[in-house]
C-alpha positions as CSV (number, residue, x, y, z in Angstrom):
1,M,22.9,-22.0,17.3
2,S,26.6,-22.8,17.1
3,L,29.3,-21.7,14.6
4,S,32.9,-22.6,14.2
5,R,35.5,-19.9,14.0
6,R,36.0,-20.7,10.3
7,E,32.2,-20.4,9.7
8,F,32.1,-17.2,11.6
9,L,34.9,-15.6,9.5
10,N,33.2,-16.8,6.4
11,V,30.0,-15.2,7.4
12,L,31.7,-11.9,8.1
13,A,33.3,-11.9,4.7
14,I,30.0,-12.6,3.0
15,A,28.2,-9.9,5.0
16,S,30.7,-7.2,4.2
17,A,30.1,-6.7,0.5
18,S,32.7,-4.7,-1.4
19,G,31.9,-1.1,-2.4
20,M,31.5,0.5,-5.8
21,A,33.6,3.2,-7.3
22,L,32.6,6.8,-7.2
23,D,32.6,7.1,-11.0
24,A,30.3,4.1,-11.6
25,P,26.7,5.4,-11.0
26,A,25.6,5.2,-14.6
27,A,26.9,1.7,-15.1
28,L,25.3,0.5,-11.9
29,A,22.0,2.1,-12.8
30,A,22.0,0.3,-16.2
31,T,22.6,-3.1,-14.5
32,G,20.1,-2.5,-11.7
33,G,22.7,-2.0,-9.0
34,G,25.3,-4.6,-10.1
35,K,26.6,-6.8,-7.3
36,L,25.1,-4.5,-4.7
37,Y,21.7,-6.3,-5.1
38,E,23.0,-9.8,-6.0
39,L,21.6,-12.1,-3.4
40,P,21.7,-15.8,-4.4
41,R,19.2,-18.0,-2.5
42,F,20.6,-19.6,0.6
43,G,19.0,-22.0,3.0
44,N,15.4,-22.6,3.7
45,V,14.3,-20.1,6.4
46,H,14.2,-16.5,5.3
47,F,13.5,-13.1,6.8
48,M,13.5,-9.5,5.4
49,H,13.7,-6.6,7.9
50,F,13.3,-2.9,7.8
51,T,12.9,-0.6,10.8
52,D,12.6,3.1,11.9
53,C,11.4,4.4,8.5
54,H,9.7,7.2,10.3
55,A,7.0,7.6,7.7
56,Q,9.3,8.5,4.8
57,L,7.5,7.4,1.7
58,L,9.7,9.2,-0.8
59,P,13.5,9.0,-1.4
60,I,15.5,11.3,0.8
61,Y,19.0,12.3,1.8
62,F,20.2,11.1,5.2
63,R,23.5,11.8,6.9
64,E,24.8,9.1,9.3
65,P,26.2,10.3,12.6
66,S,29.8,11.5,13.1
67,V,29.4,11.1,16.9
68,N,28.0,7.8,18.4
69,L,30.0,7.3,21.6
70,G,30.2,4.0,23.4
71,V,31.0,4.0,27.1
72,A,32.1,1.4,29.6
73,G,31.9,-2.1,27.9
74,A,30.4,-0.6,24.7
75,M,33.5,1.6,23.8
76,G,34.9,0.8,20.5
77,K,32.3,-1.9,19.7
78,T,29.4,-2.1,17.3
79,P,27.3,0.1,17.0
80,H,29.6,2.7,18.5
81,L,31.9,3.1,15.5
82,V,31.6,6.0,13.0
83,G,33.4,7.1,9.9
84,E,36.7,5.5,9.1
85,H,36.5,3.3,12.2
86,L,33.2,1.7,10.9
87,L,34.5,1.3,7.4
88,R,37.6,-0.5,8.6
89,Q,35.7,-2.9,10.7
90,A,33.2,-3.6,7.9
91,G,35.8,-3.9,5.2
92,L,34.2,-1.1,3.1
93,R,36.3,1.0,0.8
94,P,36.4,4.8,1.4
95,G,34.6,6.7,-1.3
96,S,32.5,3.7,-2.3
97,R,28.7,3.7,-2.6
98,E,28.4,1.5,0.5
99,A,30.8,3.8,2.4
100,H,28.3,6.6,1.8
101,A,25.4,4.4,2.9
102,F,27.0,3.5,6.2
103,S,29.0,6.6,7.1
104,Y,28.9,10.4,7.2
105,L,32.2,10.8,5.3
106,D,32.2,13.3,2.4
107,F,28.5,13.4,2.8
108,D,27.7,16.4,0.5
109,K,29.9,15.1,-2.4
110,A,28.8,11.5,-2.0
111,A,25.1,12.4,-1.7
112,A,25.3,14.5,-4.9
113,T,27.1,11.6,-6.7
114,Y,25.0,8.7,-5.5
115,G,21.6,10.4,-5.1
116,K,18.8,9.9,-2.7
117,V,18.1,6.8,-0.6
118,G,15.0,4.9,0.5
119,G,11.5,5.6,-0.7
120,F,8.8,2.9,-0.4
121,A,8.4,2.5,-4.1
122,H,12.1,1.6,-4.5
123,L,12.0,-0.5,-1.3
124,A,9.0,-2.4,-2.7
125,T,11.0,-3.2,-5.8
126,L,13.8,-4.7,-3.8
127,I,11.4,-6.7,-1.6
128,K,9.7,-8.2,-4.6
129,R,13.1,-9.2,-6.0
130,V,14.0,-11.0,-2.8
131,R,10.7,-12.7,-2.6
132,T,11.2,-14.3,-6.1
133,T,14.2,-16.3,-4.7
134,R,13.0,-17.0,-1.2
135,P,9.7,-18.9,-0.9
136,G,7.9,-18.2,2.3
137,V,10.1,-15.3,3.3
138,L,8.6,-13.1,6.0
139,L,8.8,-9.3,5.9
140,L,9.3,-7.9,9.4
141,D,8.7,-4.2,10.3
142,G,10.6,-3.1,13.4
143,G,8.4,-0.1,14.2
144,D,8.7,3.7,14.2
145,T,6.7,3.4,11.0
146,W,3.6,5.5,11.5
147,Q,5.3,8.7,12.7
148,G,7.8,11.1,11.3
149,S,6.2,13.1,8.5
150,G,3.4,15.6,7.9
151,T,1.2,13.1,6.1
152,A,1.6,10.6,8.9
153,L,0.6,13.2,11.4
154,W,-2.4,14.5,9.5
155,T,-3.7,11.0,8.6
156,Q,-3.1,9.5,12.1
157,G,-0.7,7.1,10.5
158,Q,-3.1,5.8,7.9
159,D,-0.8,6.7,5.0
160,M,1.8,4.4,6.4
161,V,-0.7,1.6,7.3
162,D,-1.8,1.6,3.7
163,A,1.7,1.7,2.4
164,C,2.8,-1.2,4.6
165,L,-0.1,-3.3,3.5
166,E,0.9,-2.7,-0.1
167,L,4.5,-3.5,0.8
168,G,3.3,-6.9,2.2
169,V,4.5,-6.6,5.8
170,D,3.8,-9.8,7.7
171,V,4.9,-9.0,11.3
172,M,5.3,-5.7,13.2
173,T,6.3,-4.3,16.6
174,A,6.2,-0.7,17.7
175,H,7.4,2.4,19.5
176,W,6.4,5.9,18.1
177,E,3.1,4.3,16.9
178,M,2.0,4.6,20.5
179,T,2.1,8.4,20.3
180,L,-1.0,8.2,18.2
181,G,-2.8,7.0,21.4
182,D,-3.8,3.6,22.5
183,K,-7.3,3.7,20.9
184,R,-5.9,4.6,17.5
185,V,-3.3,1.8,17.7
186,K,-5.9,-0.8,18.6
187,Q,-8.2,0.5,15.8
188,I,-5.5,-0.1,13.3
189,V,-4.4,-3.5,14.7
190,D,-8.0,-4.8,15.0
191,R,-9.3,-3.3,11.7
192,D,-6.6,-2.6,9.1
193,F,-4.2,-5.4,10.1
194,K,-6.7,-8.1,10.9
195,G,-5.8,-11.3,9.0
196,K,-3.0,-9.5,7.2
197,V,-0.3,-8.2,9.6
198,E,0.6,-9.7,13.0
199,F,1.3,-6.9,15.6
200,L,3.5,-8.4,18.3
201,A,4.7,-7.2,21.7
202,Q,5.5,-9.6,24.5
203,N,6.2,-6.7,26.8
204,I,3.0,-4.7,26.6
205,K,0.5,-5.6,29.2
206,T,-2.5,-4.1,31.0
207,Q,-1.7,-2.0,34.0
208,D,-4.4,-3.6,36.1
209,F,-4.1,-7.4,35.7
210,G,-1.0,-7.7,33.6
211,D,-2.9,-9.3,30.7
212,P,-1.2,-9.2,27.2
213,V,-2.5,-6.4,25.1
214,F,-1.1,-7.9,21.9
215,A,0.1,-11.3,20.8
216,P,3.6,-12.0,22.2
217,Y,4.7,-14.2,19.2
218,T,3.7,-16.0,16.1
219,L,4.5,-19.5,14.9
220,K,4.9,-20.3,11.2
221,Q,5.8,-23.2,9.0
222,M,8.4,-22.1,6.4
223,N,9.5,-24.7,3.8
224,G,8.8,-27.5,6.3
225,V,10.6,-25.7,9.2
226,P,8.7,-24.5,12.3
227,V,9.8,-20.9,13.0
228,A,8.8,-18.3,15.7
229,V,8.9,-14.6,15.7
230,I,8.6,-12.8,19.1
231,G,7.8,-9.1,19.3
232,Q,9.5,-6.6,21.7
233,A,8.1,-3.0,21.7
234,F,10.2,-0.1,22.9
235,P,10.5,-0.7,26.7
236,Y,10.5,2.9,27.8
237,T,7.6,4.3,25.8
238,P,5.8,5.9,28.9
239,I,9.0,7.6,29.9
240,A,10.4,8.8,26.6
241,N,6.9,9.8,25.3
242,P,3.8,10.9,27.1
243,R,2.3,8.4,29.5
244,Y,-1.2,9.9,29.0
245,L,-1.3,8.5,25.5
246,V,-1.1,4.9,26.7
247,P,-2.5,5.3,30.3
248,D,-3.6,1.7,30.8
249,W,-0.6,-0.2,29.3
250,S,2.7,-1.2,30.9
251,F,5.9,-1.7,29.0
252,G,9.5,-2.5,30.2
253,I,12.2,-4.8,29.1
254,Q,10.6,-7.9,30.8
255,E,13.6,-10.1,30.3
256,D,12.1,-12.9,32.4
257,N,9.0,-13.0,30.4
258,M,11.1,-13.0,27.2
259,Q,12.8,-16.1,28.4
260,K,9.4,-17.7,29.1
261,M,8.2,-16.8,25.6
262,V,11.3,-18.3,24.0
263,D,10.9,-21.5,26.1
264,E,7.3,-21.7,25.1
265,V,7.8,-21.5,21.4
266,R,10.6,-24.0,21.6
267,A,8.3,-26.3,23.5
268,K,5.8,-25.9,20.7
269,G,8.4,-27.1,18.2
270,A,10.1,-23.9,16.8
271,K,13.5,-24.7,15.3
272,V,14.3,-21.1,14.5
273,V,13.4,-18.3,16.9
274,V,13.8,-14.7,15.9
275,L,13.2,-11.6,18.0
276,L,11.8,-8.6,16.3
277,S,13.0,-5.9,18.6
278,H,12.7,-2.1,19.2
279,N,15.0,-2.2,22.2
280,G,17.9,-0.3,20.7
281,M,21.1,-2.2,19.8
282,D,22.9,-1.9,23.2
283,V,19.9,-3.3,25.0
284,D,19.6,-6.1,22.4
285,L,23.3,-7.0,22.9
286,K,22.8,-7.3,26.6
287,M,19.6,-9.3,26.2
288,A,21.3,-11.6,23.8
289,S,23.9,-12.4,26.4
290,R,21.3,-13.3,29.0
291,V,18.3,-14.9,27.3
292,R,18.8,-18.4,25.9
293,G,17.3,-19.8,22.7
294,I,17.0,-16.7,20.5
295,D,18.8,-17.4,17.2
296,A,18.7,-13.8,15.9
297,I,17.6,-10.4,17.0
298,L,16.4,-8.1,14.2
299,G,16.6,-4.8,16.1
300,G,15.7,-1.1,15.8
301,H,15.2,2.1,17.7
302,T,18.8,3.4,17.6
303,H,18.9,3.8,13.8
304,D,22.3,2.0,13.6
305,G,23.1,0.7,10.1
306,V,25.2,-2.3,11.0
307,P,26.8,-4.1,8.0
308,A,27.3,-7.4,9.7
309,P,25.7,-9.2,12.7
310,V,27.3,-9.2,16.1
311,I,27.5,-12.8,17.4
312,V,26.8,-12.9,21.1
313,A,27.5,-16.0,23.3
314,N,25.0,-16.9,26.0
315,P,24.3,-20.0,28.3
316,G,22.3,-21.6,25.5
317,G,24.5,-21.0,22.5
318,K,24.9,-17.9,20.3
319,T,22.6,-15.2,19.1
320,L,23.0,-12.9,16.1
321,V,22.2,-9.2,16.8
322,T,21.5,-6.8,13.9
323,N,20.1,-3.3,13.4
324,A,18.8,-2.1,10.1
325,G,19.2,1.7,10.1
326,S,16.4,4.0,9.4
327,N,14.3,6.1,7.0
328,S,13.6,3.2,4.5
329,K,17.3,3.4,3.7
330,F,18.1,-0.3,4.2
331,L,16.6,-3.8,3.8
332,G,18.1,-6.6,5.9
333,V,17.9,-10.2,4.6
334,L,18.6,-13.0,6.9
335,D,18.8,-16.6,5.7
336,F,19.2,-19.8,7.8
337,D,20.1,-23.3,6.5
338,V,18.1,-25.6,8.8
339,Q,18.8,-29.4,8.5
340,G,17.6,-32.1,10.8
341,G,16.0,-29.5,13.1
342,Q,19.3,-27.6,13.6
343,I,20.7,-24.4,12.1
344,R,23.7,-25.4,10.1
345,D,24.7,-22.0,8.7
346,F,23.4,-18.5,7.9
347,R,23.8,-15.5,5.7
348,Y,23.0,-11.9,6.4
349,K,23.1,-8.9,4.1
350,L,22.1,-5.3,4.9
351,M,21.4,-3.7,1.5
352,P,21.2,0.1,1.1
353,V,18.2,1.2,-1.0
354,F,19.6,3.6,-3.6
355,A,16.7,5.2,-5.4
356,N,18.6,5.7,-8.7
357,L,19.5,2.0,-8.8
358,L,16.1,0.4,-8.1
359,P,13.2,1.4,-10.3
360,A,10.1,2.5,-8.5
361,D,7.4,-0.1,-8.1
362,P,4.4,1.2,-10.2
363,K,1.7,0.1,-7.7
364,M,3.5,1.6,-4.7
365,A,4.4,4.8,-6.6
366,A,0.7,5.2,-7.6
367,L,-0.4,4.7,-4.0
368,I,2.1,7.2,-2.7
369,T,1.0,9.8,-5.2
370,K,-2.6,9.3,-4.1
371,I,-1.7,9.5,-0.4
372,R,0.2,12.8,-0.9
373,A,-2.1,14.5,-3.4
374,P,-4.4,16.3,-0.8
375,F,-1.3,17.7,1.0
376,D,1.1,18.5,-1.8
377,A,0.7,22.2,-2.0
378,K,1.1,22.6,1.8
379,L,4.0,20.2,2.0
380,H,5.9,22.0,-0.8
381,E,5.6,25.5,0.6
382,K,9.1,27.0,0.2
383,L,10.1,28.7,3.5
384,A,13.7,29.5,2.8
385,T,17.0,28.4,1.2
386,T,19.8,26.8,3.2
387,Q,23.4,27.6,2.4
388,G,24.7,24.7,4.5
389,T,24.0,21.1,5.0
390,L,21.1,20.4,7.4
391,Y,21.0,17.1,9.3
392,R,20.1,15.8,12.7
393,R,21.9,12.6,13.6
394,G,24.6,12.6,16.3
395,N,24.9,12.3,20.1
396,F,25.0,16.0,20.8
397,N,23.7,18.2,18.0
398,G,23.0,18.5,14.3
399,S,22.6,21.5,12.1
400,F,18.8,21.1,11.7
401,D,18.6,20.8,15.5
402,Q,20.6,24.0,15.7
403,L,18.3,25.7,13.3
404,I,15.3,24.7,15.5
405,V,16.9,26.1,18.8
406,D,18.0,29.2,17.0
407,A,14.4,29.8,15.8
408,L,12.9,29.1,19.3
409,M,15.2,31.6,20.9
410,D,14.6,34.3,18.3
411,V,10.8,33.9,18.1
412,K,10.1,33.2,21.8
413,G,12.7,35.7,23.1
414,A,14.4,33.0,25.2
415,E,17.9,33.0,26.6
416,I,18.2,29.2,26.3
417,A,16.4,26.7,24.1
418,F,16.1,22.9,24.3
419,S,15.2,20.5,21.5
420,P,14.7,16.8,22.1
421,G,17.5,14.4,21.0
422,F,15.3,12.7,18.5
423,R,17.1,10.5,16.0
424,W,14.6,10.8,13.2
425,G,14.7,13.6,10.6
426,T,15.9,13.9,6.9
427,S,18.9,15.8,5.6
428,L,19.2,18.7,3.1
429,L,22.2,19.6,0.9
430,P,23.5,23.1,0.5
431,G,21.5,25.3,-1.8
432,S,18.3,23.3,-1.2
433,S,14.9,24.9,-0.6
434,I,13.7,24.3,3.0
435,E,10.0,23.3,2.5
436,L,7.4,22.9,5.2
437,E,7.7,19.1,4.6
438,H,11.3,19.2,5.7
439,V,10.5,21.0,8.9
440,L,7.8,18.5,9.6
441,D,10.3,15.7,9.0
442,Q,12.1,17.0,12.1
443,T,9.1,17.9,14.3
444,A,5.9,16.1,13.5
445,T,4.6,14.5,16.7
446,T,1.2,14.5,18.3
447,Y,2.6,16.6,21.2
448,S,5.0,19.1,19.5
449,Y,3.8,22.0,21.7
450,T,6.3,24.8,22.4
451,T,6.8,26.1,25.9
452,L,8.5,29.1,27.5
453,T,9.4,28.7,31.1
454,D,11.5,30.3,33.8
455,L,13.9,27.6,35.1
456,S,16.5,27.8,37.8
457,G,20.1,27.0,37.2
458,E,19.7,24.1,39.5
459,T,16.8,22.7,37.5
460,L,18.7,23.1,34.2
461,K,21.5,21.0,35.7
462,T,19.1,18.4,36.9
463,V,17.4,18.2,33.4
464,M,20.8,17.9,31.6
465,E,22.0,15.2,34.0
466,D,18.9,13.2,33.6
467,V,19.2,13.2,29.8
468,A,22.9,12.4,30.0
469,D,22.2,9.3,32.1
470,N,19.6,8.1,29.6
471,L,22.3,8.2,27.0
472,F,25.5,7.3,28.9
473,N,24.5,5.0,31.7
474,P,27.0,2.1,31.5
475,D,24.1,-0.4,31.9
476,P,22.2,-0.5,28.6
477,Y,19.0,-1.5,30.5
478,Y,19.0,2.0,32.0
479,Q,19.4,3.9,28.7
480,Q,15.9,5.1,28.3
481,G,15.9,7.9,25.7
482,G,17.4,9.2,22.4
483,D,20.5,11.3,22.0
484,M,21.5,14.3,24.2
485,V,19.1,17.2,24.3
486,R,20.1,19.9,21.9
487,V,20.9,23.2,23.6
488,G,20.8,26.7,22.3
489,G,22.4,29.7,24.0
490,M,24.0,27.8,26.9
491,T,27.4,26.1,26.7
492,Y,28.5,23.2,28.8
493,A,31.0,20.4,29.2
494,I,30.1,16.7,29.6
495,D,32.1,13.7,30.9
496,P,30.2,10.6,29.6
497,N,32.2,8.3,31.9
498,A,31.4,10.2,35.1
499,R,28.9,8.9,37.6
500,M,25.2,10.0,37.4
501,G,24.9,13.6,38.6
502,S,28.5,14.5,37.8
503,R,28.5,14.4,34.0
504,I,27.4,17.9,33.2
505,Q,30.0,20.6,34.0
506,D,30.9,24.3,33.3
507,M,27.4,25.4,32.3
508,R,27.6,29.0,31.0
509,L,25.4,31.7,29.4
510,G,27.2,34.5,27.6
511,G,30.5,33.3,29.1
512,K,29.2,33.6,32.7
513,P,28.6,30.5,34.9
514,I,25.0,29.4,35.3
515,E,23.9,30.2,38.9
516,A,21.9,27.5,40.7
517,G,19.6,30.0,42.3
518,K,19.1,32.3,39.3
519,T,16.2,31.8,36.8
520,Y,16.6,31.7,33.1
521,K,14.0,32.0,30.3
522,V,14.0,28.7,28.5
523,A,12.1,27.7,25.3
524,A,11.5,24.1,24.5
525,W,9.1,21.7,22.7
526,A,7.6,18.3,22.9
527,P,6.7,18.2,26.6
528,V,5.7,14.8,27.9
529,A,3.5,16.2,30.8
530,E,-0.2,16.0,30.4
531,G,-2.0,19.3,29.9
532,A,0.9,21.1,28.2
533,R,-0.2,23.4,25.4
534,G,1.4,25.9,23.2
535,E,2.1,26.9,19.6
536,M,3.2,23.9,17.5
537,V,7.0,24.0,17.0
538,W,6.7,23.6,13.2
539,D,4.7,26.9,13.1
540,V,7.4,28.6,15.1
541,V,10.2,27.4,12.9
542,A,8.3,28.1,9.7
543,T,7.6,31.7,10.8
544,W,11.4,32.1,11.5
545,L,12.4,30.6,8.2
546,R,10.0,32.8,6.2
547,D,11.6,35.9,7.8
548,Q,15.1,34.6,7.2
549,K,14.6,33.7,3.5
550,V,18.2,32.5,3.3
551,V,19.7,30.5,6.1
552,A,23.4,30.7,6.6
553,P,25.3,27.5,7.7
554,R,24.6,26.9,11.3
555,K,27.4,27.1,13.9
556,L,26.8,24.0,16.1
557,N,26.6,24.5,19.8
558,V,28.2,21.3,21.0
559,P,29.6,20.6,24.4
560,R,33.2,20.2,25.4
561,V,33.5,16.4,25.7
562,I,35.8,15.1,28.5
563,G,37.6,11.8,28.4
564,M,36.6,10.7,25.0
565,D,39.9,11.3,23.1
566,G,40.6,8.3,20.8
567,N,37.0,7.0,21.1
568,P,36.2,5.4,17.7
569,G,32.6,6.6,18.2
570,T,33.7,10.1,17.2
571,G,34.8,11.5,13.9
572,A,35.2,15.0,12.4
């Protein structure tokens, strides 16, 4: 695909829709969202995309990160822009509805003004609207769909499978789905999805003979144009999550095989090739620069809400790279105008799903009520009230993460606590009740066991360095995890630009340096090793909250960050 400079600038202008005023919610609601959801038909090849909903069926609050650092070649580039830096690049007006959707700025005030986001019933309404103007449009699910809530855990993902079938998903790839175990994943794909949803992953193969476990791609005819969708599951599933849950499958980026798949679908006549990816945006950007023939990458995993595509040059032309946020909060719509077998132009819009602007779809709302009914009383148990905002997103810590490590240290009698740098989890506003459902939104995995271990100072340093390299390795292909592990009790400094093994510095407990040969009592949860067992973390946190009754604003334990002054990936 090729675009002139003029076409490129025109596309950016179209993609960066103007914001709405803070005092306009009533008027917008009356008009169904006003210009926010105006999307005139364009072209003849159409895709809708959502990703990383993490099993959130109901509208929620969700605070975007104030820290998303880019290092090396990623510094100051999408997606490593937060707050005002992101708004300036996207052309969004501070204080507008879209500024709230894409940034953390004035979160409490804006959330109270604009209301909750997401919810499958509201997403369904928006999807149906788009379908009326785009014949043949495909709905793509980028994965991390069957995990992230209490009901998804207790139904082994069946709640989300049923909801996605009602939503009309056409194609899907995966990541956290694999933590339900290989047998459960295959059961859903072979039974529930058969003839309805195509589950794609070019990079999942059998360990023994390297045979494909799932179809690598699908070919479709859309309005007379042959199109292909290739699937890319999260490459590092057996590292970031327990290997024992998928013992017979291999993953990996498999760039060479990706090129083969692109060449294969092109040879079969595809005029538009889209990659449905769960690589994470930095990995997608690198892949786009190296693999020829992909017209667009609709990406997920890193939860980046990116208002406009990044256009990446490669030896075969140009590739659009997008990422559609998380928590059912956004719907991306990509249109191509294909004439004479060539892409002439495109349009892309990432639309926030505001629950008070989009009426709930009756059929989806009824299904959600039915799904949740057996669990309602348990989910709505009030554990405590929060005086401060609770959220998770950010490279180093969030207030809900801080609550978890505080609870682990208190209940387990630990000196130090670790909580994984997961990116999923909903937010709560000050004065809200903390219900069991909200704790499960942060902790519901199939392996959320708590542990209490004596670890040496040397081991602590090794663990911290390993996680830091997963996040800050200058080569995106070596970024294998989520955000930095959240730490309770111990303070430290970090230099993201340092070489591996030298990023973590000045580790202290109670103001005293951590000693390499001394042991420390460390609480943690979500071990990836097979055989680990312990009390589930949501039970530990719920016990602590019931005792607290009222939770004061959390004081974040964040590292002293070295060498990041002026980095546009950090805000307040």
